[in-house]
C-alpha positions in Angstrom: 26.4 -44.9 12.0 23.8 -44.4 9.2 23.8 -46.7 6.2 21.7 -46.5 3.0 20.5 -49.9 1.8 20.9 -50.9 -1.8 17.3 -50.3 -2.7 17.7 -46.6 -1.9 14.4 -46.7 0.1 15.5 -47.0 3.7 18.1 -45.5 6.0 19.5 -48.1 8.4 20.6 -47.1 11.8 22.0 -50.1 13.8 21.1 -48.5 17.1 17.6 -47.2 16.2 16.2 -49.5 13.6 14.9 -48.4 10.2 13.2 -45.2 9.1 11.5 -44.4 5.8 13.9 -42.5 3.6 11.2 -41.0 1.5 9.1 -40.1 4.6 12.0 -38.2 6.0 12.6 -36.5 2.7 9.0 -35.4 2.4 9.0 -34.1 5.9 12.1 -32.1 5.3 10.7 -30.8 2.0 7.5 -29.6 3.8 9.6 -28.0 6.6 11.7 -26.1 4.1 8.7 -24.9 2.1 7.0 -23.8 5.3 10.1 -22.0 6.4 10.3 -20.2 3.0 6.7 -19.1 3.1 7.0 -17.9 6.7 10.1 -15.9 5.8 8.4 -14.4 2.8 5.3 -13.3 4.9 7.4 -12.0 7.7 9.4 -10.2 5.1 6.3 -8.1 4.2 7.3 -6.1 7.3 10.5 -5.0 5.7 10.9 -1.7 4.0 14.0 -2.5 2.1 17.3 -4.5 2.1 16.8 -8.1 1.4 13.2 -8.3 2.7 10.1 -8.8 0.7 8.2 -5.5 0.0 4.5 -5.0 -0.2 4.9 -2.6 -3.0 6.7 -4.2 -6.0 6.6 -1.3 -8.5 5.4 2.3 -8.8 4.8 4.4 -11.9 3.8 8.1 -11.8 2.5 10.0 -14.8 1.8 13.7 -14.8 0.5 15.9 -17.6 -0.7 19.4 -18.2 -4.0 19.7 -20.2 -4.7 23.4 -20.5 -5.1 24.6 -16.9 -5.6 21.1 -15.6 -2.9 18.9 -14.0 -3.7 15.2 -14.4 -2.1 12.5 -12.3 -1.9 8.8 -12.8 -0.3 6.5 -10.2 -0.1 2.8 -10.7 1.5 0.3 -8.3 1.8 -3.5 -8.0 0.9 -4.7 -4.5 2.0 -8.2 -3.2 0.6 -9.9 -0.2 1.7 -13.4 -1.2 -1.3 -15.7 -2.0 -3.8 -13.3 -0.4 -6.0 -12.2 -3.3 -7.5 -8.7 -3.0 -10.9 -7.9 -4.4 -11.3 -6.4 -7.9 -12.9 -3.0 -7.8 -13.3 0.3 -9.6 -14.4 3.4 -7.7 -15.2 6.8 -9.3 -13.8 9.9 -7.7 -16.6 12.4 -7.6 -16.2 16.1 -6.8 -18.1 16.5 -3.5 -21.7 17.7 -3.7 -21.7 17.5 -7.5 -22.1 14.9 -10.2 -18.7 15.7 -11.7 -16.3 12.7 -11.9 -12.7 13.9 -11.5 -11.0 10.5 -11.5 -11.1 6.9 -10.4 -9.5 4.3 -8.1 -9.2 0.7 -9.2 -7.7 -2.5 -7.8 -7.3 -5.4 -10.3 -5.7 -8.8 -9.6 -2.9 -9.4 -12.2 -0.6 -12.3 -13.1 0.3 -14.4 -10.1 -1.0 -13.1 -6.8 -0.3 -9.4 -7.3 -2.9 -6.7 -7.4 -2.5 -3.5 -9.5 -3.7 -0.3 -7.8 -4.3 2.6 -10.1 -5.4 6.2 -9.1 -6.2 8.7 -11.8 -7.3 12.2 -10.9 -7.6 15.8 -12.2 -5.7 17.3 -9.4 -6.5 20.9 -10.3 -10.1 20.5 -9.1 -8.9 19.7 -5.6 -7.9 23.3 -4.9 -11.6 24.2 -4.8 -12.3 21.8 -1.8 -11.9 22.3 1.9 -9.1 20.9 4.0 -9.1 19.2 7.4 -7.5 16.4 9.4 -6.4 13.3 7.3 -7.8 10.3 9.2 -7.9 6.7 8.1 -11.3 4.8 8.4 -10.1 3.5 11.8 -9.8 7.0 13.1 -5.9 7.2 13.1 -3.7 9.7 11.3 -2.9 8.9 7.7 0.7 7.8 6.9 3.0 10.4 5.3 0.5 13.2 5.7 0.4 12.9 9.5 -0.8 16.0 11.3 -0.9 18.2 8.1 -4.3 19.3 6.9 -5.5 17.7 3.7 -8.5 17.2 1.4 -10.3 14.0 2.2 -12.9 12.9 -0.4 -15.4 10.2 0.5 -15.4 7.4 -2.1 -18.3 5.5 -0.6 -18.3 2.5 1.7 -15.8 4.4 4.0 -13.1 4.5 1.3 -11.3 7.8 1.1 -8.9 9.7 -1.1 -6.4 12.2 0.5 -4.4 15.0 -0.9 -2.0 17.3 1.0 -0.2 20.1 -0.8 1.8 23.2 -0.2 4.6 25.2 -1.9 7.2 22.6 -1.0 5.3 19.3 -0.9 2.5 17.2 -2.5 1.2 13.9 -1.2 -1.7 11.7 -2.3 -3.2 8.6 -0.7 -6.1 6.2 -0.7 -7.6 4.0 2.0 -10.0 1.2 1.1 -11.9 -0.8 3.7 -12.0 -4.5 2.9 -14.5 -6.7 4.8 -12.3 -9.8 4.2 -9.8 -8.2 6.6 -12.3 -7.6 9.4 -11.0 -10.9 11.0 -7.6 -9.2 11.5 -9.3 -6.4 13.4 -11.2 -8.9 15.6 -7.9 -10.6 16.5 -5.6 -7.6 16.6 -7.7 -4.6 17.6 -6.8 -1.2 16.2 -3.3 -1.1 14.6 -1.6 0.5 11.7 1.1 -1.4 9.7 2.6 0.9 7.1 6.2 0.1 6.0 7.8 2.8 3.9 9.0 2.0 0.3 11.4 3.8 -2.0 11.2 2.7 -5.6 12.6 4.6 -8.6 13.2 7.7 -6.5 9.5 7.6 -5.4 8.8 7.4 -1.6 5.6 6.3 0.1 3.9 4.0 2.6 1.6 1.1 2.0 0.0 -1.5 4.3 -3.0 -2.3 6.5 -5.1 -0.6 9.1 -7.4 -2.5 11.5 -10.1 -1.9 14.1 -12.4 -4.0 16.2 -15.2 -2.2 14.4 -16.3 -4.0 11.2 -15.8 -1.8 8.1 -12.8 -0.1 9.5 -10.2 -2.7 8.3 -8.4 -2.4 5.0 -5.6 -1.4 2.8 -4.1 2.0 2.3 -1.4 3.5 0.0 0.2 6.9 0.3 2.9 8.5 -2.0 5.1 11.6 -2.0 4.6 13.2 -5.5 6.6 16.4 -4.8 9.3 15.8 -7.3 6.9 14.6 -10.0 4.8 17.8 -9.6 7.9 20.0 -9.7 9.2 18.3 -12.8 6.2 18.6 -15.1 7.7 19.4 -18.5 7.2 22.9 -19.8 5.5 23.8 -23.0 7.8 25.2 -25.8 9.2 28.6 -25.1 7.9 28.6 -21.5 10.5 28.9 -18.7 10.7 26.0 -16.3 10.4 28.3 -13.3 7.1 29.7 -14.7 5.7 26.2 -15.2 6.7 25.1 -11.7 5.2 28.2 -10.3 2.0 27.6 -12.3 1.8 24.0 -11.3 2.2 24.7 -7.6 -0.4 27.4 -7.8 -2.9 25.1 -9.6 -2.2 22.3 -7.1 -2.6 24.5 -4.0 -5.4 23.2 -1.7 -6.4 26.5 -0.2 -5.7 30.2 -0.4 -2.6 30.0 1.8 -1.1 26.7 0.7 0.8 28.1 -2.3 2.8 30.2 0.2 3.2 27.9 3.2 5.4 24.8 3.6 4.5 21.5 5.2 6.7 18.7 6.5 5.6 15.2 5.4 6.0 12.4 8.0 8.4 9.7 6.8 8.3 7.7 10.0 6.8 4.2 9.6 3.6 3.4 11.4 4.1 -0.1 12.9 2.6 -1.9 15.9 4.6 -3.3 18.8 6.9 -6.2 18.0 4.5 -8.6 19.7 1.5 -7.3 17.6 3.6 -7.4 14.4 4.5 -11.1 15.1 0.8 -11.8 15.6 -0.1 -10.0 12.4 2.5 -12.0 10.5 1.0 -15.3 11.8 -2.5 -14.3 10.8 -1.3 -13.2 7.3 0.7 -16.4 6.9 -2.5 -18.4 7.7 -4.4 -16.4 5.1 -1.6 -17.0 2.6 -1.6 -20.7 3.2 -5.4 -20.8 2.6 -5.0 -18.7 -0.5 -7.6 -16.4 0.9 -9.7 -14.4 -1.6 -10.8 -11.2 0.2 -14.3 -9.8 -0.4 -14.9 -6.0 -0.5 
C-alpha cells in the first residue's frame, strides 16, 4: 500500500522502500510530453479526421486582367518544430527574361511556413507540355500520368501546370538540402497525404532520393472550381466567361477540347518506411531543426 508522507515529497511503499515523488512526477511529465510530440508527428501522415495535417490553411485568389488570368495561392505548412528555409524564387517564362510570377516560402508565427505561388497563368498556354516528374524522377501528385507544363525554377525546383476543358491543377516542388539526410536514410520515397480545406483539394508532403539535391517539399492543388468560378464582367454571360477562361488557360491546341482525370490517390511509402520517416521527422522536430536550402 502506497502512503504519502506529510512533507509531500516522498511516496512510502512499505514493501519497496521510498521513491522520490518529484522524480516520478518529472519522469511522468517527460513521458507524457514525448508521447504528445510523437503523436503529433505521426499525425502528419493523416489526411483528415482527428489527425494533424501538414497543410493548415489554403487561400486561392483568381482575377481577370484584360486577357490575362492571374492566380495567387497561399498556404500555411506545418511540420512541427522543423523550420523550412525562407526563399523567394521568380518564375521566368522559359527562354526569355519575362517574369510571369513567383514562388515564396516564409516562416511565420510559431513554426509554420507560408507558401505563396503567384502566376500569370495565361502565359502558360504558349509553352510545351510533357511528363510531370518530381526532382527525384517520380510522377507528380495529383497530375499523375497527365501531360503538363514543367518550368525550371533553378536549383532543380519546378512549377507544374496541367489543364484541360474539365480540370486545372498547379504544383511546385522545391529541393531542400536540409532534407538530404532523409534520402540517405530512406532512399527514394514519396509521402504526399491529400488535404481538403474550404472545398479545395490537393496534396502536400516530401519526396526523397539517395541522390543529394533530389530531396524536398512539394505542394499540388486542384484549381478546377476556382478557374470555372471566375466572376464575369458586367453584362457578360457566365458561360461566356467560363469558356473564355478555359480557352485562355489551355496548355496546348488540343487541351481546350480534351478532358483529363486528375489522380486523387495518395502517394505514400510502405507502412515500415512511413514509420521510419516519422521517427526521423520526430528527431528533427525535437532538435528544432532549421533546414537550409
